N, CA, C and O of each residue as an XYZ file, in Angstrom:
816
protein
N      41.965    101.937    139.590
C      43.255    102.602    139.703
C      43.794    102.868    138.303
O      44.190    101.935    137.603
N      43.813    104.128    137.891
C      44.306    104.493    136.564
C      45.811    104.773    136.623
O      46.314    105.338    137.593
N      46.512    104.367    135.566
C      47.954    104.561    135.527
C      48.418    104.688    134.083
O      47.840    104.082    133.181
N      49.468    105.480    133.868
C      50.073    105.603    132.542
C      51.490    105.070    132.609
O      52.269    105.461    133.478
N      51.821    104.182    131.694
C      53.152    103.583    131.619
C      53.813    104.068    130.339
O      53.250    103.942    129.251
N      55.020    104.627    130.476
C      55.683    105.261    129.337
C      56.797    104.412    128.722
O      57.506    103.679    129.412
N      56.922    104.539    127.398
C      58.060    104.024    126.643
C      58.300    102.528    126.848
O      59.394    102.109    127.227
N      57.275    101.742    126.593
C      57.374    100.290    126.682
C      57.103     99.684    125.298
O      56.519    100.338    124.434
N      57.526     98.444    125.094
C      57.364     97.823    123.782
C      56.005     97.145    123.671
O      55.491     96.560    124.625
N      55.457     97.245    122.496
C      54.125     96.712    122.228
C      54.225     95.297    121.678
O      55.079     95.007    120.839
N      53.349     94.418    122.152
C      53.335     93.033    121.694
C      51.891     92.567    121.536
O      51.000     92.990    122.272
N      51.681     91.686    120.558
C      50.350     91.129    120.288
C      49.254     92.204    120.242
O      48.241     92.067    120.928
N      49.432     93.256    119.461
C      48.410     94.305    119.436
C      47.157     93.909    118.653
O      47.236     93.412    117.529
N      46.018     94.139    119.267
C      44.722     94.036    118.597
C      43.991     95.326    118.955
O      43.003     95.320    119.690
N      44.504     96.435    118.413
C      44.039     97.757    118.810
C      42.907     98.293    117.949
O      42.143     99.154    118.385
N      42.798     97.783    116.723
C      41.799     98.312    115.798
C      40.693     97.317    115.475
O      39.629     97.699    114.988
N      40.945     96.043    115.747
C      39.937     95.009    115.542
C      39.975     94.068    116.746
O      41.049     93.596    117.119
N      38.824     93.787    117.359
C      38.829     92.896    118.527
C      39.134     91.457    118.128
O      38.772     91.005    117.041
N      39.801     90.755    119.022
C      40.131     89.351    118.788
C      39.797     88.522    120.025
O      39.888     89.001    121.155
N      39.411     87.274    119.788
C      39.162     86.362    120.896
C      40.490     85.843    121.428
O      41.473     85.783    120.690
N      40.524     85.470    122.689
C      41.734     84.948    123.292
C      42.026     83.530    122.830
O      41.244     82.955    122.073
N      43.142     82.957    123.273
C      43.525     81.602    122.879
C      42.469     80.553    123.222
O      42.351     79.528    122.552
N      41.709     80.830    124.274
C      40.686     79.876    124.695
C      39.298     80.292    124.219
O      38.291     79.782    124.710
N      39.245     81.205    123.276
C      37.959     81.659    122.761
C      37.374     82.756    123.623
O      38.111     83.530    124.235
N      36.068     82.830    123.674
C      35.407     83.877    124.441
C      35.076     85.087    123.595
O      35.288     85.089    122.382
N      34.557     86.114    124.241
C      34.152     87.328    123.538
C      35.366     88.074    122.993
O      36.320     88.311    123.734
N      35.352     88.448    121.715
C      36.479     89.205    121.152
C      36.652     90.543    121.871
O      35.675     91.213    122.206
N      37.910     90.919    122.102
C      38.212     92.173    122.769
C      39.398     92.857    122.091
O      40.204     92.221    121.413
N      39.480     94.159    122.293
C      40.661     94.906    121.898
C      41.714     94.647    122.974
O      41.394     94.658    124.163
N      42.948     94.418    122.580
C      43.922     94.008    123.581
C      45.354     94.276    123.118
O      45.604     94.601    121.958
N      46.271     94.130    124.051
C      47.699     94.249    123.757
C      48.470     93.800    124.987
O      47.950     93.765    126.103
N      49.735     93.457    124.740
C      50.665     93.195    125.836
C      51.764     94.244    125.762
O      52.089     94.741    124.684
N      52.329     94.575    126.905
C      53.345     95.615    126.986
C      54.570     95.062    127.725
O      54.451     94.517    128.822
N      55.746     95.211    127.105
C      56.977     94.645    127.640
C      57.791     95.704    128.363
O      58.017     96.794    127.838
N      58.231     95.375    129.576
C      59.001     96.297    130.402
C      60.350     95.674    130.723
O      60.416     94.608    131.337
N      61.422     96.332    130.313
C      62.761     95.886    130.670
C      62.960     96.114    132.174
O      62.707     97.205    132.684
N      63.413     95.078    132.868
C      63.526     95.174    134.323
C      64.494     96.269    134.773
O      64.356     96.803    135.874
N      65.465     96.605    133.933
C      66.422     97.655    134.280
C      65.987     99.006    133.716
O      65.837     99.979    134.455
N      65.787     99.053    132.409
C      65.450    100.330    131.767
C      64.086    100.852    132.194
O      63.876    102.062    132.266
N      63.155     99.940    132.479
C      61.796    100.337    132.876
C      61.523    100.003    134.340
O      60.390     99.704    134.716
N      62.567    100.055    135.161
C      62.413     99.690    136.573
C      61.348    100.535    137.274
O      60.576    100.019    138.083
N      61.306    101.829    136.963
C      60.307    102.707    137.577
C      58.896    102.304    137.162
O      57.967    102.351    137.968
N      58.742    101.904    135.889
C      57.430    101.492    135.394
C      56.991    100.177    136.037
O      55.817     99.998    136.361
N      57.932     99.271    136.218
C      57.619     98.003    136.890
C      57.126     98.277    138.302
O      56.128     97.709    138.746
N      57.846     99.165    139.011
C      57.448     99.507    140.381
C      56.092    100.193    140.387
O      55.275     99.925    141.268
N      55.835    101.068    139.428
C      54.546    101.762    139.357
C      53.406    100.768    139.131
O      52.335    100.900    139.723
N      53.641     99.770    138.271
C      52.618     98.752    138.031
C      52.370     97.935    139.296
O      51.220     97.659    139.638
N      53.423     97.550    139.983
C      53.275     96.779    141.216
C      52.497     97.566    142.264
O      51.639     97.017    142.955
N      52.804     98.857    142.376
C      52.098     99.702    143.350
C      50.625     99.855    142.980
O      49.757     99.841    143.852
N      50.344    100.002    141.674
C      48.959    100.162    141.229
C      48.168     98.879    141.462
O      47.008     98.921    141.869
N      48.803     97.742    141.200
C      48.148     96.446    141.445
C      47.846     96.286    142.929
O      46.764     95.834    143.303
N      48.802     96.657    143.772
C      48.610     96.552    145.219
C      47.482     97.457    145.684
O      46.686     97.068    146.538
N      47.405     98.668    145.128
C      46.335     99.603    145.503
C      44.970     99.053    145.122
O      44.018     99.150    145.896
N      44.874     98.465    143.913
C      43.603     97.876    143.469
C      43.220     96.702    144.365
O      42.046     96.517    144.686
N      44.216     95.908    144.767
C      43.961     94.760    145.632
C      43.521     95.201    147.025
O      42.621     94.604    147.615
N      44.156     96.241    147.543
C      43.778     96.747    148.867
C      42.347     97.294    148.854
O      41.603     97.125    149.819
N      41.976     97.940    147.769
C      40.618     98.475    147.657
C      39.582     97.357    147.669
O      38.465     97.544    148.152
N      39.950     96.203    147.139
C      39.012     95.077    147.064
C      39.024     94.224    148.333
O      37.963     93.838    148.823
N      40.215     93.923    148.871
C      40.325     92.945    149.944
C      40.791     93.508    151.278
O      40.906     92.766    152.253
N      41.058     94.793    151.335
C      41.415     95.395    152.620
C      42.897     95.696    152.754
O      43.744     94.958    152.251
N      43.193     96.778    153.432
C      44.556     97.290    153.572
C      45.527     96.240    154.113
O      46.629     96.088    153.585
N      45.128     95.515    155.161
C      46.051     94.581    155.802
C      45.985     93.172    155.271
O      46.596     92.271    155.845
N      45.265     92.956    154.199
C      45.064     91.585    153.719
C      45.819     91.244    152.446
O      45.701     90.126    151.943
N      46.587     92.176    151.918
C      47.324     91.914    150.679
C      48.752     92.429    150.785
O      49.019     93.418    151.467
N      49.675     91.737    150.094
C      51.061     92.206    150.010
C      51.786     91.428    148.914
O      51.381     90.329    148.534
N      52.863     92.027    148.418
C      53.728     91.324    147.473
C      54.638     90.402    148.273
O      55.224     90.806    149.277
N      54.748     89.162    147.815
C      55.605     88.186    148.471
C      56.327     87.361    147.417
O      55.699     86.588    146.693
N      57.641     87.521    147.330
C      58.462     86.786    146.368
C      57.973     87.003    144.940
O      57.922     86.071    144.137
N      57.611     88.257    144.637
C      57.176     88.595    143.294
C      55.748     88.205    142.966
O      55.312     88.349    141.824
N      55.019     87.713    143.951
C      53.628     87.317    143.736
C      52.726     88.069    144.709
O      53.163     88.479    145.784
N      51.462     88.244    144.319
C      50.506     88.956    145.170
C      49.808     87.963    146.096
O      49.104     87.059    145.646
N      50.018     88.151    147.389
C      49.399     87.274    148.390
C      48.190     87.965    149.002
O      48.246     89.145    149.349
N      47.091     87.218    149.132
C      45.849     87.753    149.700
C      45.393     86.841    150.836
O      45.328     85.621    150.682
N      45.079     87.453    151.978
C      44.596     86.674    153.118
C      43.141     86.276    152.896
O      42.298     87.115    152.579
N      42.859     84.988    153.067
C      41.507     84.470    152.886
C      40.711     84.599    154.183
O      41.241     85.013    155.214
N      39.435     84.237    154.113
C      38.550     84.367    155.272
C      39.019     83.506    156.442
O      38.785     83.855    157.599
N      39.684     82.375    156.148
C      40.150     81.497    157.218
C      41.485     81.944    157.806
O      42.056     81.264    158.659
N      41.976     83.096    157.344
C      43.227     83.626    157.865
C      44.455     83.186    157.109
O      45.530     83.755    157.296
N      44.321     82.185    156.259
C      45.448     81.718    155.472
C      45.610     82.577    154.218
O      44.650     83.179    153.738
N      46.818     82.623    153.704
C      47.092     83.433    152.518
C      47.142     82.561    151.270
O      47.506     81.387    151.327
N      46.771     83.158    150.147
C      46.836     82.468    148.860
C      47.320     83.455    147.821
O      47.003     84.644    147.875
N      48.093     82.947    146.871
C      48.560     83.804    145.791
C      47.438     84.060    144.798
O      46.655     83.166    144.477
N      47.372     85.309    144.312
C      46.351     85.725    143.353
C      47.043     86.132    142.051
O      48.055     86.833    142.071
N      46.498     85.692    140.938
C      47.070     86.054    139.646
C      46.880     87.546    139.383
O      45.888     88.144    139.800
N      47.845     88.130    138.686
C      47.726     89.524    138.278
C      48.081     89.647    136.803
O      48.560     88.695    136.187
N      47.844     90.822    136.248
C      48.158     91.080    134.844
C      49.658     91.229    134.608
O      50.114     91.133    133.468
N      50.433     91.462    135.669
C      51.880     91.653    135.555
C      52.586     90.318    135.753
O      52.441     89.674    136.792
N      53.356     89.910    134.742
C      53.997     88.593    134.780
C      55.460     88.688    134.349
O      55.888     89.677    133.754
N      56.205     87.650    134.660
C      57.627     87.606    134.310
C      57.794     87.081    132.887
O      57.176     86.089    132.501
N      58.640     87.765    132.114
C      58.853     87.375    130.726
C      59.426     85.989    130.547
O      59.353     85.429    129.454
N      59.998     85.421    131.602
C      60.566     84.079    131.505
C      59.482     83.053    131.190
O      59.773     81.963    130.697
N      58.221     83.412    131.480
C      57.105     82.508    131.181
C      56.937     82.307    129.682
O      56.377     81.301    129.247
N      57.421     83.261    128.891
C      57.321     83.164    127.435
C      58.712     83.327    126.812
O      58.901     84.085    125.860
N      59.659     82.606    127.367
C      61.054     82.767    126.967
C      61.287     82.493    125.487
O      62.246     83.006    124.911
N      60.427     81.694    124.864
C      60.622     81.347    123.458
C      59.942     82.337    122.515
O      59.999     82.174    121.296
N      59.301     83.359    123.072
C      58.601     84.353    122.262
C      59.471     85.601    122.106
O      60.080     86.068    123.068
N      59.521     86.131    120.895
C      60.366     87.295    120.610
C      60.029     88.466    121.525
O      58.867     88.849    121.661
N      61.060     89.030    122.151
C      60.887     90.187    123.013
C      60.720     89.851    124.480
O      60.887     90.715    125.340
N      60.388     88.593    124.773
C      60.162     88.176    126.154
C      61.436     87.520    126.702
O      62.499     87.638    126.093
N      61.340     86.841    127.830
C      62.488     86.141    128.379
C      62.999     86.773    129.655
O      62.357     87.645    130.239
N      64.171     86.317    130.080
C      64.774     86.812    131.316
C      65.104     88.298    131.179
O      65.578     88.746    130.135
N      64.851     89.042    132.233
C      65.133     90.474    132.205
C      63.968     91.317    131.753
O      64.091     92.535    131.621
N      62.819     90.672    131.510
C      61.640     91.388    131.014
C      60.419     91.046    131.866
O      60.214     89.891    132.238
N      59.626     92.047    132.165
C      58.290     91.856    132.732
C      57.293     92.261    131.660
O      57.632     93.021    130.753
N      56.072     91.762    131.755
C      55.047     92.178    130.804
C      53.678     92.174    131.460
O      53.434     91.449    132.425
N      52.797     92.991    130.924
C      51.406     92.953    131.384
C      50.478     93.007    130.173
O      50.793     93.617    129.151
N      49.347     92.364    130.315
C      48.349     92.323    129.252
C      47.141     93.142    129.669
O      46.772     93.176    130.843
N      46.529     93.801    128.693
C      45.350     94.628    128.960
C      44.342     94.437    127.839
O      44.719     94.189    126.694
N      43.066     94.552    128.166
C      42.026     94.374    127.150
C      40.814     95.232    127.493
O      40.693     95.770    128.593
N      39.920     95.340    126.510
C      38.702     96.130    126.692
C      37.703     95.755    125.612
O      38.088     95.490    124.473
N      36.437     95.730    125.955
C      35.391     95.500    124.957
C      35.230     96.726    124.055
O      34.783     96.621    122.913
N      35.604     97.895    124.597
C      35.466     99.163    123.873
C      36.790     99.488    123.194
O      37.846     99.261    123.785
N      36.767    100.011    121.973
C      38.014    100.353    121.287
C      38.820    101.393    122.079
O      38.261    102.407    122.496
N      40.097    101.165    122.287
C      40.915    102.161    122.992
C      41.255    103.315    122.056
O      41.254    103.153    120.835
N      41.540    104.459    122.620
C      42.051    105.571    121.818
C      43.480    105.234    121.408
O      44.286    104.815    122.239
N      43.790    105.416    120.135
C      45.142    105.148    119.628
C      45.604    106.404    118.902
O      44.983    106.829    117.928
N      46.705    106.998    119.382
C      47.134    108.289    118.846
C      48.616    108.282    118.499
O      49.367    107.406    118.926
N      49.017    109.275    117.718
C      50.404    109.434    117.303
C      51.190    110.195    118.374
O      50.682    110.442    119.468
N      52.425    110.563    118.051
C      53.247    111.313    118.993
C      52.559    112.591    119.431
O      52.641    112.994    120.591
N      51.881    113.222    118.486
C      51.016    114.358    118.820
C      49.653    113.764    119.181
O      48.976    113.237    118.299
N      49.234    113.829    120.428
C      48.054    113.090    120.883
C      46.733    113.506    120.253
O      45.729    112.810    120.410
N      46.717    114.632    119.541
C      45.490    115.050    118.863
C      45.352    114.396    117.493
O      44.342    114.582    116.813
N      46.374    113.624    117.083
C      46.341    112.945    115.786
C      45.993    111.477    116.001
O      46.830    110.717    116.489
N      44.775    111.058    115.646
C      44.397    109.652    115.831
C      45.064    108.761    114.793
O      45.355    109.198    113.679
N      45.301    107.519    115.165
C      45.865    106.539    114.254
C      44.820    105.476    113.929
O      43.930    105.198    114.733
N      44.939    104.890    112.748
C      44.037    103.832    112.317
C      44.862    102.644    111.855
O      46.091    102.706    111.826
N      44.197    101.582    111.499
C      44.886    100.395    110.997
C      45.718    100.734    109.768
O      46.807    100.191    109.582
N      45.206    101.630    108.929
C      45.907    102.020    107.703
C      47.188    102.802    107.985
O      48.031    102.941    107.099
N      47.344    103.311    109.200
C      48.534    104.092    109.537
C      49.790    103.229    109.589
O      50.902    103.736    109.445
N      49.612    101.927    109.794
C      50.758    101.037    109.902
C      51.466    101.098    111.238
O      52.526    100.495    111.407
N      50.912    101.797    112.160
C      51.450    101.908    113.514
C      50.313    102.228    114.469
O      49.302    102.804    114.068
N      50.478    101.855    115.726
C      51.585    101.124    116.320
C      51.642     99.672    115.802
O      50.626     99.111    115.392
N      52.837     99.082    115.828
C      53.003     97.702    115.412
C      53.769     96.948    116.497
O      54.408     97.555    117.356
N      53.697     95.628    116.447
C      54.365     94.807    117.451
C      55.872     95.028    117.392
O      56.505     94.795    116.363
N      56.429     95.474    118.493
C      57.854     95.744    118.572
C      58.187     97.213    118.705
O      59.298     97.559    119.107
N      57.241     98.094    118.374
C      57.497     99.531    118.509
C      57.340     99.946    119.972
O      56.941     99.148    120.820
N      57.661    101.206    120.247
C      57.570    101.730    121.611
C      56.335    102.621    121.750
O      56.023    103.419    120.867
N      55.648    102.468    122.868
C      54.399    103.196    123.085
C      54.288    103.650    124.536
O      55.017    103.191    125.415
N      53.352    104.565    124.753
C      52.856    104.874    126.092
C      51.485    104.224    126.213
O      50.731    104.167    125.241
N      51.166    103.740    127.395
C      49.891    103.048    127.582
C      49.152    103.599    128.800
O      49.733    103.756    129.874
N      47.874    103.886    128.620
C      47.009    104.286    129.724
C      46.081    103.121    130.036
O      45.346    102.661    129.162
N      46.111    102.641    131.276
C      45.332    101.458    131.654
C      44.670    101.680    133.015
O      44.999    102.611    133.750
N      43.739    100.804    133.314
C      43.082    100.831    134.627
C      43.183     99.461    135.274
O      42.819     98.453    134.668
N      43.678     99.424    136.504
C      43.795     98.183    137.261
C      42.549     97.975    138.108
O      42.068     98.907    138.752
N      42.029     96.757    138.106
C      40.861     96.461    138.936
C      40.908     95.014    139.425
O      41.390     94.120    138.729
N      40.402     94.808    140.626
C      40.438     93.490    141.247
C      39.140     92.735    140.999
O      38.046     93.280    141.147
N      39.281     91.491    140.625
C      38.141     90.609    140.353
C      37.982     89.614    141.504
O      38.956     89.012    141.955
N      36.755     89.451    141.966
C      36.476     88.466    143.019
C      35.056     87.945    142.806
O      34.092     88.484    143.350
N      34.951     86.893    142.008
C      33.633     86.349    141.668
C      33.736     84.853    141.402
O      34.727     84.219    141.765
N      32.719     84.295    140.772
C      32.698     82.853    140.521
C      33.806     82.408    139.570
O      34.125     81.221    139.492
N      34.389     83.359    138.849
C      35.487     83.034    137.934
C      36.852     83.098    138.626
O      37.881     82.801    138.020
N      36.843     83.492    139.910
C      38.083     83.507    140.665
C      38.516     84.895    141.103
O      37.828     85.890    140.874
N      39.674     84.928    141.739
C      40.273     86.179    142.219
C      41.496     86.506    141.381
O      42.317     85.630    141.108
N      41.620     87.754    140.973
C      42.804     88.208    140.263
C      42.743     89.723    140.104
O      41.705     90.335    140.357
N      43.854     90.330    139.684
C      43.873     91.756    139.386
C      44.069     91.910    137.890
O      45.090     91.502    137.336
N      43.077     92.506    137.246
C      43.052     92.648    135.794
C      43.476     94.045    135.356
O      43.620     94.959    136.167
N      43.670     94.178    134.048
C      44.103     95.451    133.483
C      43.214     95.801    132.284
O      43.123     95.035    131.325
N      42.569     96.951    132.350
C      41.696     97.412    131.273
C      42.459     98.400    130.386
O      43.042     99.369    130.873
N      42.443     98.141    129.096
C      43.148     98.989    128.131
C      42.310    100.230    127.823
O      41.139    100.118    127.462
N      42.909    101.405    127.967
C      42.184    102.642    127.726
C      42.711    103.427    126.522
O      41.927    103.892    125.695
N      44.026    103.575    126.421
C      44.592    104.351    125.316
C      46.041    103.953    125.077
O      46.742    103.507    125.986
N      46.477    104.129    123.815
C      47.859    103.827    123.429
C      48.378    104.971    122.575
O      47.691    105.440    121.668
N      49.601    105.420    122.870
C      50.245    106.475    122.096
C      51.535    105.948    121.482
O      52.400    105.424    122.183
N      51.655    106.093    120.163
C      52.888    105.692    119.482
C      54.020    106.625    119.896
O      53.851    107.844    119.918
N      55.190    106.039    120.228
C      56.342    106.830    120.663
C      57.482    106.755    119.657
O      58.009    107.782    119.230
N      57.864    105.530    119.277
C      59.009    105.380    118.379
C      59.006    104.000    117.742
O      58.425    103.054    118.274
N      59.665    103.902    116.591
C      59.841    102.602    115.954
C      60.748    101.733    116.814
O      61.508    102.229    117.646
N      60.652    100.434    116.597
C      61.524     99.474    117.257
C      61.655     98.272    116.338
O      60.963     98.183    115.324
N      62.532     97.356    116.684
C      62.665     96.145    115.873
C      61.365     95.362    115.946
O      60.946     94.941    117.024
N      60.734     95.169    114.805
C      59.405     94.572    114.776
C      59.438     93.098    115.159
O      60.384     92.377    114.843
N      58.391     92.671    115.842
C      58.179     91.253    116.101
C      57.365     90.704    114.936
O      56.260     91.183    114.683
N      57.887     89.713    114.224
C      57.151     89.174    113.086
C      57.295     90.082    111.888
O      58.343     90.694    111.686
N      56.237     90.172    111.086
C      56.272     90.970    109.865
C      56.052     92.437    110.188
O      55.020     92.809    110.747
N      57.023     93.269    109.837
C      56.918     94.705    110.087
C      56.302     95.401    108.886
O      56.442     94.922    107.761
N      55.619     96.529    109.101
C      55.140     97.309    107.957
C      56.327     97.824    107.164
O      57.311     98.274    107.753
N      56.255     97.769    105.832
C      57.391     98.177    105.014
C      57.271     99.639    104.603
O      56.181    100.209    104.559
N      58.425    100.225    104.303
C      58.490    101.582    103.769
C      58.611    101.456    102.260
O      59.668    101.046    101.779
N      57.571    101.790    101.484
C      57.631    101.634    100.030
C      58.814    102.348     99.404
O      59.382    101.855     98.429
N      59.199    103.501     99.941
C      60.311    104.259     99.382
C      61.628    103.510     99.520
O      62.554    103.715     98.734
N      61.707    102.636    100.528
C      62.930    101.874    100.739
C      62.956    100.610     99.881
O      64.008     99.999     99.691
N      61.787    100.225     99.365
C      61.686     98.991     98.587
C      61.708     99.268     97.093
O      62.371     98.563     96.331
N      60.977    100.302     96.679
C      60.845    100.596     95.259
C      61.648    101.835     94.866
O      61.845    102.752     95.663
N      62.110    101.833     93.600
C      62.716    103.021     93.040
C      61.725    103.725     92.136
O      60.623    103.226     91.905
N      62.112    104.881     91.624
C      61.256    105.608     90.688
C      61.329    104.938     89.322
O      62.417    104.680     88.808
N      60.180    104.659     88.741
C      60.123    103.997     87.439
C      60.247    105.040     86.344
O      59.503    106.020     86.333
N      61.183    104.838     85.422
C      61.396    105.791     84.334
C      60.275    105.686     83.313
O      59.649    104.635     83.180
N      60.019    106.768     82.594
C      58.973    106.762     81.566
C      57.897    107.760     81.884
O      57.615    108.056     83.045
N      57.293    108.280     80.819
C      56.276    109.311     81.011
C      54.886    108.741     81.166
O      54.048    109.320     81.858
N      54.630    107.600     80.522
C      53.290    107.041     80.599
C      53.364    105.536     80.428
O      54.382    104.984     80.011
N      52.268    104.896     80.760
C      52.199    103.446     80.658
C      50.913    103.063     79.944
O      49.865    103.674     80.155
N      51.006    102.039     79.091
C      49.819    101.542     78.416
C      49.001    100.718     79.389
O      49.537     99.967     80.204
N      47.719    100.871     79.287
C      46.818    100.062     80.106
C      46.553     98.771     79.361
O      45.800     98.748     78.387
N      47.165     97.713     79.817
C      47.014     96.427     79.134
C      45.896     95.587     79.732
O      45.720     94.422     79.375
N      45.141     96.193     80.648
C      44.081     95.423     81.270
C      42.856     95.327     80.363
O      41.976     94.496     80.591
N      42.797     96.197     79.311
C      41.655     96.178     78.408
C      42.160     96.100     76.965
O      43.199     96.683     76.655
N      41.447     95.389     76.070
C      41.861     95.336     74.660
C      41.710     96.707     74.021
O      40.715     97.393     74.252
N      42.706     97.117     73.204
C      42.665     98.432     72.582
C      42.092     98.383     71.173
O      41.963     99.428     70.536
N      41.750     97.218     70.671
C      41.197     97.094     69.317
C      41.193     95.649     68.885
O      41.306     94.740     69.708
N      41.060     95.438     67.566
C      41.060     94.067     67.064
C      42.424     93.423     67.254
O      43.457     94.085     67.150
N      42.415     92.132     67.531
C      43.648     91.388     67.660
C      43.658     90.294     66.590
O      42.614     89.897     66.071
N      44.829     89.834     66.285
C      44.960     88.780     65.283
C      44.348     87.492     65.822
O      44.569     87.117     66.974
N      43.599     86.843     64.997
C      42.947     85.591     65.421
C      43.997     84.607     65.906
O      44.888     84.243     65.139
N      43.919     84.157     67.176
C      44.960     83.293     67.718
C      44.806     81.829     67.307
O      45.694     81.020     67.576
N      43.693     81.478     66.661
C      43.470     80.050     66.335
C      43.581     79.808     64.852
O      43.424     78.674     64.398
């Protein structure tokens, strides 16, 4: 189930270099995306619907439903069990910048590098671009898929592409604007003091 989520905040981006998770494992390209429950209410609903569609495709139309904010799946014995999904409540990370009450978030990853583009989607971005950065606003293209194997049942999110939308208050260290930090240095030329220009007075 492919879906595009617009104008959400970026968190923990590993878009240009893969990183292993907190528990180790194979390094992947990844990111988390923060959705304000009010401002991004439509996006939250779209994610919930996409997760439900992926779950129905895996476990059957009548065997899955949202219940009290959690995804319930009917097991073979007829009993229901909650299944983890990529969409979680920000209260779980209340002490982390950008998270907390009033926020939902989802995490996505991929072994393959995602496409990362600027506001004009034909302009690719690189690590040297300084964006996207944690705290900025982006659009995200992801794919929802249901897992049912020896590692358990859950609905995962595969990261496909990220588009930079706008600056935001950075989480952690933000990329700096050199023009805002430095002024123009007066003078026409500078001596290169990295190399000796001739004989020097004996210092001993």
